[in-house]
TORPA-4810 file (N, C-alpha, C, O; in nm, 3 decimals):
<nodes>
NODE_1_3.953_8.869_-10.310_3.991_8.748_-10.239_4.107_8.775_-10.143_4.112_8.717_-10.035_M
NODE_2_4.200_8.863_-10.181_4.313_8.895_-10.094_4.265_8.951_-9.961_4.323_8.923_-9.857_A
NODE_3_4.159_9.031_-9.965_4.103_9.088_-9.842_4.051_8.976_-9.751_4.067_8.982_-9.629_E
NODE_4_3.990_8.876_-9.809_3.940_8.761_-9.731_4.056_8.690_-9.661_4.045_8.651_-9.545_E
NODE_5_4.167_8.672_-9.732_4.284_8.607_-9.672_4.343_8.693_-9.562_4.389_8.641_-9.460_F
NODE_6_4.343_8.824_-9.581_4.392_8.914_-9.478_4.305_8.904_-9.352_4.356_8.903_-9.241_Q
NODE_7_4.174_8.897_-9.371_4.082_8.882_-9.258_4.104_8.748_-9.187_4.097_8.740_-9.064_Q
NODE_8_4.130_8.643_-9.264_4.158_8.513_-9.203_4.281_8.520_-9.114_4.282_8.468_-9.002_M
NODE_9_4.386_8.585_-9.163_4.508_8.600_-9.085_4.482_8.679_-8.958_4.524_8.640_-8.849_L
NODE_10_4.412_8.791_-8.971_4.381_8.872_-8.853_4.294_8.794_-8.754_4.306_8.809_-8.633_R
NODE_11_4.205_8.710_-8.809_4.115_8.632_-8.725_4.185_8.533_-8.633_4.131_8.494_-8.531_G
NODE_12_4.306_8.494_-8.670_4.384_8.403_-8.584_4.505_8.477_-8.525_4.603_8.415_-8.483_V
NODE_13_4.496_8.609_-8.523_4.599_8.697_-8.464_4.736_8.681_-8.527_4.838_8.687_-8.459_S
NODE_14_4.738_8.661_-8.657_4.865_8.658_-8.731_4.882_8.789_-8.805_4.786_8.848_-8.854_L
NODE_15_5.006_8.833_-8.813_5.039_8.954_-8.889_5.015_8.925_-9.037_5.049_8.818_-9.086_R
NODE_16_4.958_9.021_-9.105_4.935_9.008_-9.249_5.064_9.041_-9.321_5.116_9.153_-9.311_V
NODE_17_5.118_8.943_-9.395_5.237_8.965_-9.476_5.208_8.919_-9.618_5.121_8.835_-9.641_T
NODE_18_5.281_8.975_-9.712_5.261_8.937_-9.853_5.284_8.787_-9.875_5.205_8.724_-9.944_A
NODE_19_5.391_8.727_-9.818_5.409_8.583_-9.838_5.294_8.499_-9.781_5.253_8.401_-9.844_P
NODE_20_5.243_8.535_-9.665_5.132_8.458_-9.606_5.007_8.468_-9.693_4.939_8.367_-9.716_R
NODE_21_4.976_8.587_-9.740_4.859_8.605_-9.827_4.879_8.527_-9.957_4.787_8.461_-10.005_V
NODE_22_4.999_8.534_-10.014_5.027_8.463_-10.139_5.019_8.312_-10.121_4.970_8.242_-10.209_A
NODE_23_5.068_8.262_-10.009_5.063_8.117_-9.982_4.918_8.073_-9.963_4.876_7.972_-10.020_V
NODE_24_4.840_8.147_-9.884_4.698_8.113_-9.868_4.627_8.110_-10.003_4.549_8.019_-10.031_L
NODE_25_4.652_8.209_-10.084_4.590_8.217_-10.215_4.633_8.100_-10.304_4.550_8.040_-10.373_S
NODE_26_4.762_8.069_-10.303_4.813_7.958_-10.386_4.752_7.825_-10.345_4.715_7.745_-10.430_A
NODE_27_4.742_7.801_-10.215_4.685_7.674_-10.168_4.534_7.671_-10.195_4.480_7.567_-10.233_V
NODE_28_4.467_7.785_-10.177_4.324_7.791_-10.206_4.297_7.757_-10.353_4.203_7.684_-10.384_H
NODE_29_4.380_7.810_-10.443_4.362_7.788_-10.586_4.413_7.652_-10.634_4.378_7.609_-10.744_D
NODE_30_4.495_7.585_-10.553_4.557_7.457_-10.591_4.550_7.358_-10.475_4.653_7.325_-10.417_N
NODE_31_4.430_7.311_-10.441_4.418_7.219_-10.328_4.505_7.095_-10.348_4.517_7.043_-10.459_P
NODE_32_4.563_7.049_-10.240_4.648_6.929_-10.236_4.781_6.949_-10.308_4.844_6.852_-10.349_H
NODE_33_4.822_7.074_-10.324_4.951_7.104_-10.388_5.066_7.072_-10.293_5.052_7.085_-10.172_A
NODE_34_5.178_7.031_-10.350_5.298_7.008_-10.269_5.374_7.139_-10.255_5.342_7.238_-10.320_D
NODE_35_5.476_7.139_-10.171_5.550_7.261_-10.140_5.613_7.322_-10.265_5.605_7.444_-10.284_T
NODE_36_5.677_7.242_-10.349_5.741_7.296_-10.469_5.639_7.364_-10.561_5.667_7.469_-10.617_D
NODE_37_5.522_7.304_-10.575_5.418_7.365_-10.658_5.370_7.496_-10.598_5.347_7.593_-10.670_S
NODE_38_5.356_7.499_-10.466_5.314_7.621_-10.398_5.418_7.731_-10.418_5.383_7.846_-10.443_I
NODE_39_5.545_7.696_-10.407_5.653_7.794_-10.427_5.644_7.852_-10.568_5.656_7.973_-10.586_I
NODE_40_5.624_7.766_-10.669_5.614_7.815_-10.807_5.498_7.912_-10.823_5.513_8.017_-10.886_R
NODE_41_5.382_7.878_-10.767_5.266_7.967_-10.779_5.290_8.097_-10.705_5.261_8.205_-10.758_V
NODE_42_5.344_8.089_-10.584_5.370_8.211_-10.506_5.467_8.301_-10.581_5.450_8.423_-10.581_V
NODE_43_5.567_8.243_-10.644_5.665_8.325_-10.716_5.607_8.393_-10.839_5.665_8.490_-10.887_R
NODE_44_5.496_8.345_-10.891_5.431_8.418_-11.001_5.365_8.545_-10.947_5.340_8.639_-11.022_T
NODE_45_5.338_8.546_-10.816_5.274_8.662_-10.754_5.375_8.751_-10.683_5.362_8.874_-10.683_R
NODE_46_5.477_8.689_-10.624_5.583_8.761_-10.551_5.716_8.704_-10.599_5.767_8.608_-10.541_L
NODE_47_5.771_8.761_-10.701_5.890_8.702_-10.765_6.010_8.690_-10.672_6.093_8.602_-10.691_S
NODE_48_6.021_8.777_-10.573_6.141_8.777_-10.488_6.125_8.694_-10.359_6.213_8.698_-10.273_A
NODE_49_6.016_8.620_-10.344_5.995_8.545_-10.220_6.093_8.426_-10.213_6.119_8.360_-10.313_V
NODE_50_6.145_8.401_-10.094_6.242_8.292_-10.076_6.170_8.161_-10.045_6.054_8.160_-10.001_S
NODE_51_6.241_8.051_-10.068_6.188_7.920_-10.029_6.154_7.922_-9.881_6.049_7.874_-9.839_H
NODE_52_6.245_7.978_-9.801_6.227_7.977_-9.655_6.102_8.053_-9.615_6.033_8.012_-9.522_Q
NODE_53_6.072_8.164_-9.682_5.951_8.241_-9.649_5.826_8.158_-9.675_5.730_8.164_-9.598_A
NODE_54_5.828_8.080_-9.784_5.713_7.994_-9.814_5.703_7.882_-9.712_5.595_7.854_-9.661_V
NODE_55_5.815_7.816_-9.681_5.815_7.710_-9.580_5.766_7.765_-9.445_5.683_7.702_-9.379_Y
NODE_56_5.817_7.880_-9.405_5.775_7.940_-9.278_5.625_7.972_-9.280_5.556_7.949_-9.181_D
NODE_57_5.577_8.025_-9.391_5.434_8.057_-9.403_5.350_7.931_-9.395_5.248_7.928_-9.326_S
NODE_58_5.391_7.826_-9.465_5.316_7.700_-9.459_5.309_7.647_-9.315_5.203_7.606_-9.269_L
NODE_59_5.422_7.650_-9.246_5.426_7.600_-9.109_5.337_7.686_-9.018_5.260_7.632_-8.938_R
NODE_60_5.347_7.817_-9.029_5.269_7.909_-8.945_5.119_7.896_-8.973_5.038_7.889_-8.881_T
NODE_61_5.084_7.891_-9.101_4.942_7.883_-9.138_4.881_7.749_-9.099_4.764_7.742_-9.063_L
NODE_62_4.961_7.643_-9.104_4.913_7.512_-9.061_4.894_7.510_-8.910_4.792_7.462_-8.860_T
NODE_63_4.992_7.562_-8.837_4.983_7.567_-8.691_4.864_7.651_-8.645_4.803_7.622_-8.542_A
NODE_64_4.830_7.755_-8.721_4.718_7.843_-8.686_4.583_7.784_-8.727_4.478_7.839_-8.693_A
NODE_65_4.585_7.672_-8.799_4.461_7.608_-8.840_4.400_7.664_-8.967_4.286_7.632_-8.999_G
NODE_66_4.475_7.746_-9.042_4.424_7.800_-9.168_4.452_7.707_-9.285_4.384_7.712_-9.387_L
NODE_67_4.551_7.621_-9.270_4.584_7.519_-9.369_4.587_7.384_-9.302_4.605_7.373_-9.180_L
NODE_68_4.568_7.282_-9.380_4.582_7.144_-9.334_4.688_7.078_-9.419_4.691_7.093_-9.541_R
NODE_69_4.776_7.006_-9.353_4.881_6.931_-9.423_4.843_6.784_-9.421_4.812_6.729_-9.315_C
NODE_70_4.847_6.722_-9.537_4.825_6.577_-9.545_4.947_6.516_-9.612_5.016_6.582_-9.690_I
NODE_71_4.972_6.392_-9.580_5.086_6.324_-9.642_5.051_6.176_-9.662_5.086_6.092_-9.580_Q
NODE_72_4.981_6.147_-9.773_4.950_6.007_-9.801_5.078_5.925_-9.812_5.182_5.976_-9.853_P
NODE_73_5.070_5.800_-9.777_5.186_5.711_-9.783_5.254_5.719_-9.919_5.189_5.708_-10.023_S
NODE_74_5.386_5.738_-9.918_5.462_5.746_-10.041_5.457_5.881_-10.110_5.508_5.895_-10.221_G
NODE_75_5.396_5.979_-10.047_5.381_6.112_-10.107_5.449_6.217_-10.021_5.471_6.198_-9.902_S
NODE_76_5.482_6.328_-10.084_5.533_6.443_-10.009_5.415_6.512_-9.941_5.299_6.483_-9.972_V
NODE_77_5.445_6.602_-9.850_5.340_6.679_-9.782_5.263_6.761_-9.883_5.319_6.816_-9.978_A
NODE_78_5.134_6.769_-9.862_5.045_6.846_-9.948_4.955_6.930_-9.859_4.928_6.894_-9.745_R
NODE_79_4.910_7.043_-9.912_4.836_7.139_-9.831_4.701_7.172_-9.892_4.683_7.165_-10.014_Y
NODE_80_4.607_7.207_-9.804_4.473_7.247_-9.848_4.416_7.348_-9.751_4.458_7.356_-9.636_E
NODE_81_4.319_7.426_-9.799_4.255_7.526_-9.714_4.125_7.473_-9.654_4.064_7.541_-9.572_T
NODE_82_4.084_7.356_-9.691_3.962_7.298_-9.632_4.002_7.240_-9.496_4.063_7.133_-9.488_R
NODE_83_3.966_7.310_-9.392_4.006_7.271_-9.256_3.883_7.264_-9.165_3.780_7.325_-9.194_V
NODE_84_3.895_7.189_-9.057_3.795_7.190_-8.952_3.670_7.109_-8.977_3.579_7.113_-8.894_G
NODE_85_3.662_7.037_-9.087_3.540_6.961_-9.113_3.563_6.810_-9.113_3.472_6.734_-9.143_D
NODE_86_3.683_6.768_-9.080_3.718_6.627_-9.069_3.684_6.547_-9.196_3.635_6.435_-9.187_N
NODE_87_3.711_6.605_-9.311_3.689_6.530_-9.435_3.809_6.439_-9.459_3.910_6.447_-9.390_H
NODE_88_3.796_6.353_-9.557_3.900_6.257_-9.589_3.945_6.275_-9.733_3.908_6.372_-9.799_H
NODE_89_4.027_6.181_-9.783_4.082_6.193_-9.918_4.080_6.059_-9.989_4.086_5.953_-9.927_H
NODE_90_4.070_6.066_-10.120_4.085_5.949_-10.206_4.206_5.978_-10.294_4.220_6.087_-10.349_V
NODE_91_4.295_5.878_-10.307_4.420_5.895_-10.379_4.429_5.789_-10.489_4.405_5.671_-10.465_V
NODE_92_4.465_5.833_-10.609_4.483_5.741_-10.721_4.620_5.674_-10.707_4.723_5.742_-10.697_C
NODE_93_4.621_5.541_-10.708_4.746_5.466_-10.699_4.833_5.483_-10.824_4.954_5.464_-10.819_R
NODE_94_4.771_5.519_-10.936_4.844_5.528_-11.062_4.907_5.666_-11.083_5.028_5.676_-11.102_T
NODE_95_4.826_5.771_-11.079_4.879_5.905_-11.109_4.899_5.992_-10.986_4.962_6.098_-10.996_C
NODE_96_4.848_5.951_-10.871_4.866_6.029_-10.749_4.764_6.140_-10.728_4.776_6.217_-10.633_G
NODE_97_4.664_6.149_-10.815_4.560_6.252_-10.798_4.494_6.236_-10.662_4.475_6.124_-10.615_A
NODE_98_4.459_6.348_-10.600_4.395_6.346_-10.469_4.266_6.427_-10.477_4.262_6.534_-10.537_I
NODE_99_4.161_6.374_-10.417_4.033_6.445_-10.411_3.977_6.436_-10.270_4.005_6.341_-10.197_A
NODE_100_3.898_6.535_-10.231_3.832_6.535_-10.101_3.715_6.439_-10.102_3.647_6.423_-10.204_D
NODE_101_3.692_6.376_-9.987_3.578_6.287_-9.968_3.520_6.319_-9.831_3.591_6.318_-9.731_V
NODE_102_3.390_6.348_-9.827_3.326_6.374_-9.698_3.317_6.245_-9.618_3.330_6.135_-9.673_D
NODE_103_3.295_6.258_-9.485_3.280_6.141_-9.401_3.171_6.050_-9.457_3.075_6.097_-9.518_C
NODE_104_3.189_5.922_-9.437_3.101_5.822_-9.497_2.957_5.833_-9.452_2.865_5.819_-9.534_A
NODE_105_2.934_5.859_-9.324_2.798_5.858_-9.272_2.782_5.967_-9.168_2.862_5.976_-9.075_V
NODE_106_2.680_6.050_-9.182_2.644_6.144_-9.078_2.754_6.238_-9.033_2.839_6.279_-9.113_G
NODE_107_2.752_6.272_-8.907_2.844_6.369_-8.849_2.971_6.304_-8.799_2.973_6.247_-8.689_E
NODE_108_3.075_6.309_-8.874_3.209_6.264_-8.834_3.208_6.135_-8.753_3.263_6.132_-8.643_S
NODE_109_3.148_6.028_-8.805_3.140_5.904_-8.729_3.277_5.844_-8.699_3.293_5.769_-8.603_P
NODE_110_3.374_5.877_-8.780_3.506_5.819_-8.763_3.576_5.874_-8.639_3.684_5.826_-8.603_C
NODE_111_3.518_5.974_-8.573_3.578_6.025_-8.451_3.545_5.939_-8.329_3.598_5.963_-8.221_L
NODE_112_3.459_5.841_-8.347_3.426_5.751_-8.238_3.502_5.622_-8.260_3.459_5.534_-8.335_T
NODE_113_3.616_5.611_-8.192_3.699_5.491_-8.205_3.637_5.378_-8.123_3.569_5.402_-8.024_A
NODE_114_3.663_5.255_-8.165_3.611_5.141_-8.089_3.671_5.137_-7.949_3.606_5.092_-7.855_S
NODE_115_3.795_5.183_-7.935_3.860_5.195_-7.805_3.953_5.315_-7.813_4.057_5.308_-7.879_D
NODE_116_3.918_5.425_-7.747_3.998_5.547_-7.758_4.121_5.547_-7.668_4.200_5.642_-7.672_D
NODE_117_4.140_5.441_-7.588_4.258_5.427_-7.501_4.278_5.548_-7.410_4.390_5.577_-7.369_R
NODE_118_4.168_5.618_-7.379_4.176_5.733_-7.290_4.205_5.865_-7.359_4.209_5.969_-7.294_G
NODE_119_4.227_5.861_-7.491_4.255_5.983_-7.566_4.126_6.061_-7.590_4.018_6.003_-7.599_F
NODE_120_4.138_6.193_-7.599_4.029_6.277_-7.646_4.057_6.298_-7.794_4.149_6.370_-7.831_T
NODE_121_3.978_6.236_-7.878_4.001_6.237_-8.023_3.930_6.357_-8.085_3.811_6.379_-8.061_I
NODE_122_4.004_6.435_-8.166_3.945_6.552_-8.231_3.960_6.550_-8.382_3.910_6.639_-8.451_D
NODE_123_4.029_6.449_-8.435_4.046_6.439_-8.579_4.078_6.295_-8.615_4.144_6.224_-8.540_E
NODE_124_4.031_6.254_-8.731_4.065_6.122_-8.784_4.114_6.142_-8.926_4.062_6.225_-9.000_A
NODE_125_4.214_6.065_-8.964_4.267_6.075_-9.100_4.242_5.943_-9.171_4.299_5.839_-9.136_E
NODE_126_4.156_5.949_-9.270_4.122_5.832_-9.349_4.162_5.860_-9.493_4.129_5.966_-9.547_V
NODE_127_4.232_5.767_-9.553_4.268_5.782_-9.695_4.217_5.660_-9.769_4.250_5.546_-9.735_I
NODE_128_4.137_5.685_-9.870_4.089_5.578_-9.957_4.185_5.571_-10.076_4.225_5.674_-10.130_Y
NODE_129_4.220_5.451_-10.117_4.312_5.432_-10.230_4.239_5.361_-10.343_4.153_5.276_-10.318_W
NODE_130_4.273_5.394_-10.465_4.213_5.331_-10.582_4.268_5.392_-10.708_4.383_5.438_-10.711_G
NODE_131_4.186_5.394_-10.812_4.225_5.457_-10.938_4.124_5.565_-10.972_4.003_5.546_-10.957_Q
NODE_132_4.176_5.678_-11.019_4.087_5.785_-11.063_4.019_5.741_-11.192_4.064_5.646_-11.256_C
NODE_133_3.910_5.807_-11.232_3.840_5.767_-11.353_3.929_5.766_-11.478_3.917_5.676_-11.560_P
NODE_134_4.018_5.865_-11.493_4.104_5.870_-11.612_4.199_5.751_-11.617_4.215_5.689_-11.722_D
NODE_135_4.262_5.717_-11.504_4.355_5.604_-11.502_4.282_5.472_-11.519_4.333_5.381_-11.585_C
NODE_136_4.164_5.460_-11.460_4.086_5.337_-11.476_4.044_5.319_-11.621_4.045_5.208_-11.674_A
NODE_137_4.007_5.429_-11.686_3.968_5.424_-11.827_4.088_5.385_-11.913_4.075_5.303_-12.004_R
NODE_138_4.205_5.443_-11.885_4.327_5.411_-11.960_4.366_5.265_-11.943_4.407_5.201_-12.039_S
NODE_139_4.353_5.212_-11.821_4.387_5.072_-11.796_4.291_4.979_-11.870_4.331_4.871_-11.914_A
NODE_140_4.165_5.022_-11.884_4.065_4.941_-11.954_4.099_4.927_-12.104_4.068_4.825_-12.165_H
NODE_141_4.162_5.029_-12.160_4.191_5.029_-12.305_4.329_4.976_-12.338_4.367_4.979_-12.455_F
NODE_142_4.404_4.929_-12.244_4.538_4.876_-12.273_4.532_4.739_-12.332_4.636_4.680_-12.363_R
</nodes>
C-alpha cells in the first residue's frame, strides 16, 4: 500500500516524504478522521513526526487533490481520501459519526444549480443530518 501512496504523490508531482506517505495511509485507514486523530495514527508509524509536519502534509495533500477536507457545522476539519467523485456525507446529530453518501440521483445532479449566478460550478457540498442506527436504537430504548 505504501508504494501506491508513493505513486499517488509522484502522480501530482509531489516529493515523496515519510510524513506525506504516513498521513495518506492514516487518512485512508481512518476516513473522516480529525487532525488530532491523524497525528496519533501517524505517530504510531513515525514516532518523531511533528504536529507541524502533519499539518503541512494535510494542507499540501488537500491542495494537490489527494485528500478532501470537510467540516460539518459544529465540527472540526476532517479528512478523507475519497476525492473527485462529488459524494456527500451523512452526520449523526448525537454521536457525530460521519458516513459517505453517493449523489441522490444519476451523475452529480447537485452540480446543476437553479441559478449559478455566472459561476462555473465544479463541486457541491451536501450534508445530511440525522441519527445513526446505533444512536436511534439507543434513543428508542430510553
